[in-house]
N, C-alpha and C positions, 0 to 999 in steps of 0.2 A: 509394488505390483501394478497399481493403476498408472503410476508415472511411466513405468516401462512400456505398458500397452499404448499409452498416448504417444510415446516417442516412436514406437514402431509404426503407428498410424501416420504420424507426421512424416516419417521417413518415406513411407509409401506414397503419400501425397506429393512430397518433394520430387520423387522420381517420376511420377506420372505427369506432373505439371512443369517440371524443369525449373521450379522456383528454389534455387539453391540457398537463397537467403533465409528461408523458413527456419533452418536449423544451423545456420552459420555461426561461427564464433563471434562475429560482429553483432549479429542480432541478439545472441545470448548476453553478450557484454552490455549492449544497450538496454536490454530488458532488465538486467540486474541493476544498472545505474538508474533507470527510471523507476524501478520498484522500491528503491531504498527510501526516498522521501515519502512515498505512499505508506510504506511500512512504519516508518518512524512516527508519522502523523497518526496512523491507526493505533500504534502502541501507546501514544499519548491518550487517545480515546479509551483504550482498554483500561489504563490505570485509573482514569477518572471515573468511568462507569462501574468498575469493580468496587469503587468506594460509594457508589450511589449517586454520583453527580454526572448528569448528561453534559457532554462538552461538544457542542457544535461550533465552538469558537476556535477550533483547531486551525482553520484557515487564517484567522487573524493572528494567532500565536506564531504560525509559520512565517507570516509576513513580518512580524516583529523580529523574528530570528534572522530573516534575510538582511534587514537593515542593521541591526546591532552587530551581526557577524561581519558584514562588509565594512562597517565603520572600524572595527578592531582589526579586521584582516588586512586591509590595505596598509595599515600602519605597522602591525607586528607579526603578520604571517598567518598561515592557514590554521594553526592550532589555536591561536587567539581568536580567529573567526569562529571556530567550533565552540569554544568556551563562552564567548560573548553571545553567540546564537542561543545556547542553552539558557543563559541568564535572561536574555530578552524574552524568550518564550515563557520562562518561569515567572517573569513579571506579569505577563498576560494571564498566566494561570492563577497568580495571586489575586489579581483583580477579579477574576471569575469566582474564586473561592470566597472572597469578601462579599461579593454580591449574593451568591447562592447560599453559602453556608451560614454566614453571619446575619445577613439581612433578609434571607428567605426570598430573594427575587426568583421568579420563574426561570428555570435553567435554560430554556430555549430563548427567552428574551435576552438574558445575559449573554448567551453565546452569540446571538446576532449582533448585540452591541459591541462585543469584543472584535468581531469581524470588521464592523464599520470603523471602530476606533483604530484598529491596527492598520487598516488601509489609509485612513486619513492622516494619522500621526506620522507614518513613515513617508508619505508624500510630502508633508510639511517639513520634516526633518531632512529629507534628501535635498530639497531646495535650499534649506538653511545651511547645511553642512557641506554637502558635496559640490555645491555650485559656487563656492567662494574660496579664496585663498589658495593654500597649498593643494587641497583636494582637487580644485578645478584645474590647476596647473598640471596635475597628474592624469587628467582625463575625466574627472567627475563632472556631473551636470545635474540639472533638476530632476532627472528621471533615472540616473544611474550613478554608480560609485566609481572611484578609480579602480584599476585592476587589482585583483587579489590572487596571490599565488595558489596554485593547485596543491592538493594534498599529495603526499608521497604515495606511490603505487607499488604493488607487490606482484611479482611474476615467479612462478614455480620453475626452478631449473630442471633441465632434462625433459620436461613435458611441454612447456610453452615458450622456450627460448630465453629463460632468465639468465642473468649473469652471476658468476661466482668470482668475485674480485674483478679482474679485467678480462676474464675469459668468458666468451659468449657460448652458452650451451646450445645444442641443436634443438630445433623446434619440431619434436616428433609428432605432436598432435596436429600441428599445422600442415605437415607433409601428408598425413593420413587424410585430413579434411579435404585437401585439394583434389583427391582422387574421386570424390563424390560417390563412393561406394554405398550401397544400400545398408543402412543402419550403422555400419562400422564408422563411416565418415560422419554420420550424424552424432554418434556418441563422442567422437573426437572433437567435433565442433562445439558441442555443449561443454565438455570438460575444458577445452581451451578458453572458451568464453568465461568460465568460472575461475581460471587459474592464470590468466594473462592480464596484466595492467589493472589489477583490482585496487581501488582506492582503499587506504587504511580505514577511512570512515565506513566503507562498505563492509569490511571485515568486522568492525566494531558493531555495526548493525546486525550482522549475522550472529555474533556472540550474544547480542541482547535477547535473542529468542530463548536459549536455555537459561540465561541469567534471570529473565523476567519470570519464566515458569518456576524456577527454584525459589525466588524471593516470594512470589505470591502464593505458591502452593506448598512450600516446604519450610517456611520460617514463621515465627510468632508474629512478626510485623505484617507479613502478607495475610495471615489468618485474620488479624484484626481489621485490615483494610477490606477484605472480602466480606467479613461479618457485617461491616457497616453498610455494604451494598445489598446484603440479603435481609438483615433485620437490625437496624441501628438501635432499637430500643432493647432488644435482647442483648446486644453487645454492651450497651450502657449498663444494664443490670449486672454484667460480669466485670465491671470496672474499666471498660475501654473508654478512653477519651475520644468520642466520636468526632467532635469538631477537629481535634488535632489530626486524626487519621485522614479525614476528608481534605484538610488543608494540605497535608503532605502529599497525598495522592494527586490532587489537582495541580499542585506545583510541579510534581514529577511529570505529569501529563503535559503541562506547558513546556517544560524543559525538553521533552522528546520532540514536540512539534517545532520548537525553536531550533533544535539540532537538525531537523529535516530542512528547515529554511537555510541554515548555514551550509549544509551539504550541497544544496542547489547553487549557492554562491561559489563554493570551491570548484564545482564542476564547470560552471559557466564563466568563472574567473571574475565576476563582478555582480553587484546588485543591480537589478532592473525593476522598474515599476511594473506590476502585474506578473512578476516572475513565477509565483506559485501556481497560477493557472487552475485553481480549483482542486489542487491535489489534496488539500485538507479534507474536503468533502469525500473524495474518492477513498482516502484513508479511513474515513468513518464507515464507508460502505464495505471496505475490506475487513474492518473489525467485526461488523455484523455478519458478514459472510463466514468469518472464522469463528463465529459463535462465542465471542468474547474470550478467546484463548489464543496465546501467542503463536502456536504452530499453525493453526487455521488461518490466523491473520497473515502470517508469512506466505502461505499458499495463495491466499487471495491477492496479496500485493504482487506476487510474481505473475499471476494471471493478468492483472491490470497492467503491470509493467511490460509484459510481452505484447499485449494488444497495442499499447502505446508505442512500442518499438517498431510496429508496422509503419508508422509515419516516418520513422528515421531510416529504416533499412528496407529496401525493396518496394515500398509503397503499394501501388495498385496490383503489381504482379504477385507479391507475397500474399496480399489480402485475397487475391483470386484463388490461390491454392488453399487458403483457409476456408473458403466456401465449402469445398469438398470435405475438408476435415470436420467442420461443424455439422455438415449433413450426415456424415457417418455416425457422429456422436448422437444426433437426434434419432437416427434409426435405432441405435442401441437403447436410448431412453424409451422409445416407443415399444420396443420388444419387452423391456423390463416391465413397463406399466401394463401391457396386455397380459403378460404371464402372471403378474401379480393379481390382476383382476380375475383371471381364470382360476387361480388357486383359491382366492377368497370366495368366489361365487358359490361353491357347494356348501360353504359354512354360514351363509347369510341367514340370519334369523330376525334381525331388527331393521327398522328404517334407517338408522345410522349406518349400519353395515351395508345396506343396499346403496346408500348415497356414496359410501366409500368405494364400492366396486364400480358404480357408475362413473365416479370421478376418475378412477384409474383408466377406464376405457376411453373417456373423453380426452384425458391427458395423452394417452397413447395415440389416439387419432390425430390430435393437434400436432404432436411431435412428428408423425408420419407426413402430414401435410407440409409442415415446415421443412422437413428433410427433402421432400420432393421439389419444393420451390427453390431451395438452395442448390440442389443438384441441377435443376433446369437452368438457373442463373449461371452456374459454373459451365455448363455445356454450351450455352449460347453467347458467352463473352470471353474475352482474352485478358481483361484486367478490370479491376474495380475503380470507378472514378475517384480521383483524389479527394473530392469533397466528402464522399462517403467514408473514405479511409480515415479521415480526421475525426469522424464521429465514433469510430470503433470502440475506444475506451469507455465512452459514456453509454453506448448501447450495451456493452458488456456489463457495465455496472448495473443497469436496470434488469437485464436478463438474469444475472447471478443472484441478485436480491430476490427476484420473483421466484426462482427455482429453489432457493435455499430457505424460504420463509417458513416452511413447514417444520423444520428441525431446529429452529432457533429457540434459545432460552436465555433471555436477558436476566441480569441480577434482579431479584424480586423488588427491591426498594429503589431501583434506578429511577432517578428523576423526582422522587418524593421529597417534600420539604420536611426536614427534621428539626425538632425543637427539644432541647434537653429537658427531661423531667416531665414532658407531656404524656398523658395516657393515650394509647392508640384507640 
C-alpha cells in the first residue's frame, strides 16, 4: 500500500519535472546493485546484535572480504571470489568474537580495532601479493588486484528480453517504459530493473531475507541466538551454551559482511583500496532503521541504495525532482503529526501527555517548514549541484535514523559483557 502510493507520487514528480531517470529501469537496477552490499553488511550486524554482540567492525570485515575475494577470484573465478570473501569476513568475525565474548573487550573498542586492522592488513597484503609476479603481470598493483570475472546474470524471458537457447525474446517492459506514460511506464521501468541483468549474488541476497527470518524466528538455533541477545543468563539456566551461540552468530555476521565485499569485487571486476566507501556503517544504519529485522533491513537498504543511485543515474536533474517528492512527504508527515496532536489534546490529563501533544505540534510545524523550504528550492532551481548530490546517501542516513528513533527496540542485552555463571 505504502510502496504503491510512493510509486504514484514518484511518477507524478517525474512527469512534472521531466526527470525520466527517477523511475527508469537503469536507476532501479543501479539502486538494487548498490543496495546489496549495504543489505549484506546490515544482515551481518543483525546476526551479531541478535546474539547480544555489537558489531561496528562490519566495515573492516567487508574490507577483508574484498581482498580475500579478489585474491581467489582472479585465479579461480567469481564463485571462488564469493566463497573466499565469506571466509575472509568470517575470520574478522572470529577475531571480534574472541575479543568480546572470550576476553570481554568492550564491543565498540573491538569493532574499531577490526576496522583499523582490516584496512591496514589488506593494504599490506595488496602490495605484497598483487604487486609482484604473475598477479602484477595480469594488471595487479599495490592498490588493486588483477581483473576478476563478473558473476553470471539472469534476465526473465518475455518480460525483459531474456534468451531461450539462441532465441532472443522481445523486451515488452522496455518498450512500455520508453513511452514515458504516467504510472504505467514507471511500473514497467521498476519491473524491468528487477528482472533484467540481475546478478546471481543479488538473487542470493534477496533469498537471504526469508531464510534469515525463518532461521532466527522459526528454528531452535535461532531461538537460542535471540535468547542470548535478550537475556543470556536466563538462556544459560535453560542449558544454552551462550558462548557457542555468540561465536556462531558473530562469525555468520562476519561472513555476511565478507560476502558484501566480494559482491563489490565481482561488480567492479577487481579489488581497489577504499572500495567499500563506508558501506559497512550505512549497513549498520539500515539495520537500526529496520528495527533489527530482515524485512525492515531490506527496506532501509533499498532506500539507501536508491539515494546512492542518484549519483550514478541522472545526477543533479534526478535529485532536483526528488526535492518535490520529499517536500510532499514532509507535508504528509506534518498533517499526520497535527492530526495526531489534535486527537490527543482532548484526552490530556498529565504533564507527560501535554508534552506528547506539544511534541506532535512542534514536529508538524518543523515538517511544514522543511516542506516549504524544499518546495522553494525546487521552484527556484533547475538542478541540484553535484557536490550536494554526492552527500544524499549520508544525509538520508541521518534523517532516517532521526525519524525512526522513537519506534526502535534493540535486543535487551545487546552490547553487555557476559560471563558464564556470574549472578546478575
